[in-house]
N, C-alpha and C positions, 0 to 999 in steps of 0.2 A: 234234764241237762242244766248244770250250774251256769250262772250268769257269766258272760265274758270268757267263754271257753271255745275252743276249736278242736274238732276231731276230724280224722280222715277215715272215711267209710271204705274199708278194705274189701268189701263185698262186690265192688265194681272195679273196673280197670280203665283209666287210672283211678286210684282212690279219690272218692268225691270229697271235697272241702264242706264241712258243715259247722255253722256257728250256733251258738245259743241265740234265742230271740232278743235278750238283752246283751248288747255286745259292744264294748268300748275297746278299740284295738290296742290301746295303751296297756292293758293288762296283760294279754298274752305276749305282747312285744317287750314289756319292760318287767312287770312284776313276776311273771311266770319263772323268770330265771333264778329268783331267790328260792322259790319252793322246790326248784329242780336242782338246787345245790351249786349253782354257779356264782354265788354272790362274791367270792374272792377271785374269780377269774377276771382277767383283763379283757375288756371288750373293746377299748379304744387305745392304741398306742399313739402318743404325740411327742413332739420335741420338748415339750414343757412338763411331760409327766404322763403316767397312765391312768386310765379310768376303769374301775371295776364294774361289774353288773350291779353290785351294791351301791356304788358311788353314784352310778346313773339312776337308779331307782330313787334315791334319796333326793337328788337334785331335781329330777322331774317333779316330784311331789311339792318341793318348795317352790319351784317355778310356777306351778299350777296356782298355788296359794297366792303368790304375789299377783298374778293376773286378777284373781278374784278381789284381792284387797284394792286393786286400782279401779274397781267398778265395772269389770267386764261382765256382760250378760251371755246367757246361752246363745250360741251361734255368731257371737261377735268376731270379726276378722281381726287377726294380729298379724301385720305385715312385718316381715323379717328380712332385713337386709344385713345378714350375718354371715361371716366367713366360716370355712370349714374348720370347727373347733368343738370341743365338748359343749360349750353354751348352746350351739345350734341344736343339739339333741335335747338339752334340758328345756329349752324354750319350745321346741316343736311338740314333744310329747307331753310336756306340762300342760300346754294349751289343749291338746286333745283330751287328756285325762280329766281336766276340769271342765270340759264342755265347750270349749271355744274352738275357733277354726284358724289354724296357722296357715299363713300365705308366705313361704320363703320365695324370694325373687333374686334376679341376677345381680351379683355384686359388682359387675363391670359396666353398668349402665351409667349414662350421663344424667345431670340434673333434669333435663326435660322428661327423660324416661320416667324418673321417679315422681315427678309431677303427675303424669299420666296414671301410674300405678296407684298412688295415693288416692287420686279422685275416682279412678275405676272401681277400686276395691271397697271403698267406703270403709276403711279399717277404723276400728275403734282405738287400737294401740299400734305404735310404730316403734320397732326396736331395731337398732342398727349398731354395727361394730365401728369403733372410733376411727378405724382406717378409712371409712367411707363418709366421714362426716361432711366434708366439702360439697360432694355431690348431693347427698341426702338432704343436707339442710338448705342447699339452694333449691332443691326440688320442692321441698316442703314450703319454703317461702313463696314459690310460684303457684301453689295449689289454691284453688277456690275454696274447696272444702277440706278441712284439716282433721287429723285424728285428735281425740280428746287428751290421749296421753302419748308422749314422745319420750323415749328413754335410750340411752345407750346400753349396750350388752354388758359392758364392764366398765370399772372406773368409778369415780365419785358420783354418787346419785343414780347409779345404774341398776339394772335388773339384778346383776350379780351381788350388788351391795344389799339389796332389799331381800334377796333369798337367804342371806346369812341369819336373818332374824324371823324367817318365815317357818311355819310348822313343817317337820318332815313327814308328816302324815297326811293323806289326801284319799278321800273316797272317790272312786271313779264316778263321773257323771253318767247317768243312764242314757244309753243310746241304742240304736238299732244298727244292724250290719248294713242297711241300705241308706242310713242317714249321711248328711254332708259330714265330712271329716277334715279335709284339707283342700287346699288349692295348690296347683302349679301353673305358673304362667308359661305358655307355649314360647318356644325359643325365638320365633320371630324371623324364620328363614323365608317366609314370604310376605312380611309386613309387620304390622302392629302385633304386639303379643296379646293372647287372649287368655282369660282367666279359666282354667280347666278344673271343674269341681269334681272331686273324688270322694267315694263313700268309704266307711269303716273296713268294708270287706275287701276292697280293692288291692291292698298290698299283701293280703294273704294269698291271693291268686297268683300274682306276679312273682312273689317270693317262692312259692312252691313250683309253679310252672317253670319259670325261667331260671331261678336260682338253684333249685334242686334238681328238677327232672331233666333239664337240658344242660345247664352249665356244670352241674354236678358238685355244688358246694358241700363241704363237710364240717363237722363241729370243730376239727382241728385246723381249719384253714385260717389264714390271715390275709385279708383282702386290702388292695391298695388300689385306688381309683384316681386317674388323672382328672376324670370329670368331677365337677363339683356337685355338692349335695342339693343346690337349688334347681338343678336339672334332673329330669326323670331318670336319666341313665345313671348318674352318680348317686342319685337319691336311693336307687335300688341296691347299687353296689356297695355302699358303706353305711346306709342308714337302715333300710329294711331287711336286706339279706341276712346280715350278721345277727340282727335282733330276732329274727324269725328262726334261724338255724342254731344260734348259740355260739357262732364262731367270733372271730376278732377281726378288727380292721384298723388300718393306719389313717389318721386324720392329719392333714397338712394345709396350711393357708398359703403355701409358697406358690409362686407363679410358675405355671407348667412349662417345662422345657426339657429337652432330652437328658442333659446333665443332671437336672433335679431329679427326674425319675429314676435314673440309675443310682443316685446317691441314697434316695429312699430305699430302693430294692437292697442295696448292700447294707444300709444300716438296720432296717426292720426285718429283713428276710421274709417278706410276704410270699405266700404261695400262690396266689391268684392276682393277676394284674389286669386292670380294665383301662384300656385306651381307645382312641379314635383313629381311623385310617391315616389322617394327616400326621398325627404323632408318630405312629409306627414307622412312616416313611422317614420322618426326621430322625428317629432313634436308629434306624438302619444306617443312615448316612454317618451319624455320630460314632457308632460302633466301628465304622471302618477305620477310625484314626483313634478311638478311645476304647480299648478293651474293657469290658465291665463285667463283673460277676453276677449273673443271672441265675445261678444254680439252684436257688431256693424256689423258684417258679415251677409249678407243675403244669400250669396252663395259663393262657391269655385270653381275653375277650375283647371284641370290637364292636362298636355300634355308632350311630349318629350319622353316618354316610356309608354307603356300599364300600366294602374292602376290596381293592383290586386284587385280582388273583396273583399278579406279580409280587405284590407286598407280602401276600399270605406265604408264597413259596420262598421267597428270600428270607423272611423271618424265621421260618422252620429250618432253613439251611444254616443260618447265622446262629440261632440260639438253641435249636433242637426242640423247641417248644411250640405247641400248636396254638393259633389264634382261633378261638371260637367265635364266629361272626353271628350276632343276633340283630333282628330288625324289629323295631317297636316304634313308639312315639310317646309324647306327653300324655295323650289320650288313653293309651293302654299302659302307661307306666314303664314298661320294659319290654323284653323280648317277647313277641308272640309268634314270630317265624325264626328259627334258628338252626344252626349247625350244632353238633355235639361232639364230645371227645372221641366217641365211637365212630362217628360217621360224619364226614365233611366233604364239601366240594368246593374247590377254589373258585372264587368269583360268584359263588351263590349265597343267597341270604340264608338258605336252609329249608327246613320242612316246618309244617305248623307245630307249635308247642302244645303238649298235653293240655287238655281242658279247654282248648280254643278251636274255633273254626275258621277256615279262610275261604274266599272265593275271589275270583276275578271276573269282572263284568265290563261290558262295553258302555257306551254313553247312554244307552237306553235301559241299562240295568240288566241286560241279559248275559248269561255266561259266554265267555269266549272260548274258542277252540284251543286244544293243547298247543303250545308254542306261539299263540298270539299275546300281544300286550293287552292288558286289561287293568282296570283301577282295583286296587286291593280294598276288600272289605273283610273285616275281622269281628268275630263274635266271641265273648268270654266274659269271665267274672271281674276283670280289672278295668272294664271300659268306663270312662267318665260318664258322669250323670248328664252334664250339660255345660255349655259356656256361659259364664257370667255376663249379664247384660247383652247378650247377643242371641236372641231367639232365632234369627234368620240362619245363622251359622249352625246353631244347634240343629235345626230342622234339616238342613242340608247334609250334616255330618252324622249325627246320631239317628240312624234310620230305623224304620218299623222292624219288629221282631228281634230287637236287640243287636242289630248290625251297626257297625261303624265303618264309614268310608274314610280310608287313610289318606287319600288325596295323592297316592303315589301309583305309578304304574309298574307292573311286573309281568313276567310270563313263566310258565312252568315248563320244564322239559319232559320228556317221556317217563322219567322216574319219579316225577313229583317235586323236584327241586325248583324253588323259586329263585328267579334271577331279577334284580332291581333294575328298572328302566328309567328312574327319574321321577320327579313330581310331575303331576299333570301339567301344571303351568310352566314347567321347564322344557317340556317336550317340544322338538323342532319338527316341521313339516317341510321337507325339502324335496322339490320336484314331485309333490303329491305323496311323498312317502314319509312316514313317521320315523323319527331318529331320536335315540336317547342320548343326551349330553354325556351320561356316565360312560357309555360304550367308547366314546372318542377320548374321554379323559383316561380311561383305563389304558387305552392303546398308547397315548402320549407317555403315560407314567412308565411304561416298558422301556422308554428310551433313556439311556444312562445319563443324558444331560438334563432330564426333566425331574425336578423334585415334587412339584405339585402342578396341577393343571385344573382349569375350570373352563367349560365350554358354553356359550350362550348363542342365540341366534341374532343375526344382524342383517339388515336390508342391504343388497348389492345396488348397483346403479340403476337396475331395472325393478327396484322395489321388491325383489324375491329374497326370501330368507335363506341365509347360507351360515354355516358354523364359523364362529369366531373363537380363537383359543387365547386364554390368558394363562401365562406360564411363569412359574418361579423355578429358575435354573439351579441345578446342583452345584455345590461348591466346586470351584475350578472350571465351570463351564462359562461361556461367554457368547453373547448374541453376535453373530456374523452372517453373511449370505450363505456360507456353506452350511451352516447349522439350520437354517431356515429350509433349505433344500432337503436337508436330510430328514427333518421332521415332516415335511410334506410327503416324501417318499415313504416313510415309516408309516405314515397313516394309510396312504394308499395301498401298500402292501399287506396291510392286516385289517382293512375295513372295506366295505362296499365303496365304490368309486365316489359316489355322491356325499359321503360322510366326511371327507377330509376337510379341515379348517381352511377357509380362504384367507384368513387374517391371522396373524400371530402377535401378541402383545406380551412383553417381558416386564415383569413387575417384581417388587420386593416382597409384597404380601398380597393376600386375597381377602375380601370381606367374608367374615364367618360369624356363625353364632358362637356362643360359649362352649359348645361341644364339638366345634369343627365342622359343622354343616356349612357348605359354601352358599352365601347369599347371592344367588345368581341375579336376582331382581336388581341388586345394586349395580352389577356389571352391565346389565341391560340398559341402565340409565346413563 
């Protein structure tokens, strides 16, 4: 088997993914497309111009050579605070091909967050988009240990300027499929982000399992993701899936909003849209007064938070398009439990993706009975190797025999469909009975006055935990005593009696991660 190659063993079902012993993932994801005749095909559409597979391959090589010229050594980390643009791809795969470890991070962080990331990652090189200069440079000033090289991605004295004179030829650094390849930082839905270390083979498994087998992407597709590339969901949607399959994607650095998404869809005519539940709810409200042309879409995908069945049904009625819900995490890269275009169940996370295994266990690690809530464990080829600088969390999460604890609770119905029950630390125990905040939130969202909802636990006058709701109202709705009584009765009529919220708070926004996950720990504070 030649170096840096991938094959699918068709003698087994599903076909097994096999890589050569010497394997640098930049070769099959970047260079392969030239030998397969896609050099002139557009891989990325942007408002500033298009990028072909040949353009991408050349700029990846130039970027890798720039990092070498700056003194990077094998395994050095390159911290990237870079917006969604072609330079992100050039830097990311240029680093990998040259033998370095790219670490893309959230571009919406504050200065203190960047101080933490700079110190925690121990990066050799820091590259950032000029738009984020104020926060990044303030974070850099506060760091006790600093990278040796700091560059902007574009502009005078930038990486882009250096690449213009760099060689367009680059031999791939020798690596193995299990070697450290890149990091992603966890989204911080429960606290400080953690550096999640992935191998070269990881994106092969998520691209084939989630992108091909379940979502059903094809070479003629054009992908558009509202989620950005620094997060594992957007990372798969527009960075790894198109480069694995040979399809195209739209890149935009615009702030996500319903009107922005429909403008992009009408301009570039993507065939597959990737959103999050909060955005789909906002888009539905927007469509009620702003008709938009979404006829190019053949399917949509949702992740980041469980998709309420009400949103699934209303989207299908409004657009005629299915939302395919997938469930995953930064530690597994993309969907490992998913619905498919051929089989979906409203409100369900789906069934186990090909090449993965899943189990639900109790607090003692024993399998739970069908229908009972348990902690989700996953096993498969895209699971992270370890958490950087966090051996205790690594031991608690990356379990023996290749299993990973997702930290989420789910149950399975009699047909094997998984239903999300919330993170373990978000679960409520009310009157001795466990309750999922998502179940209450899903019921609240079914009310016409509720656009978004988050539920947390709060102690009452007797120090007993009861549900508390935080609500964003739909346009045209207003807080009043009649609405409060309506919401209470709405919950009582659709939930077990002990699950209705005892308190209602009306707010303009909710604390969330970059992908729309509600940060309930902030509401609890």
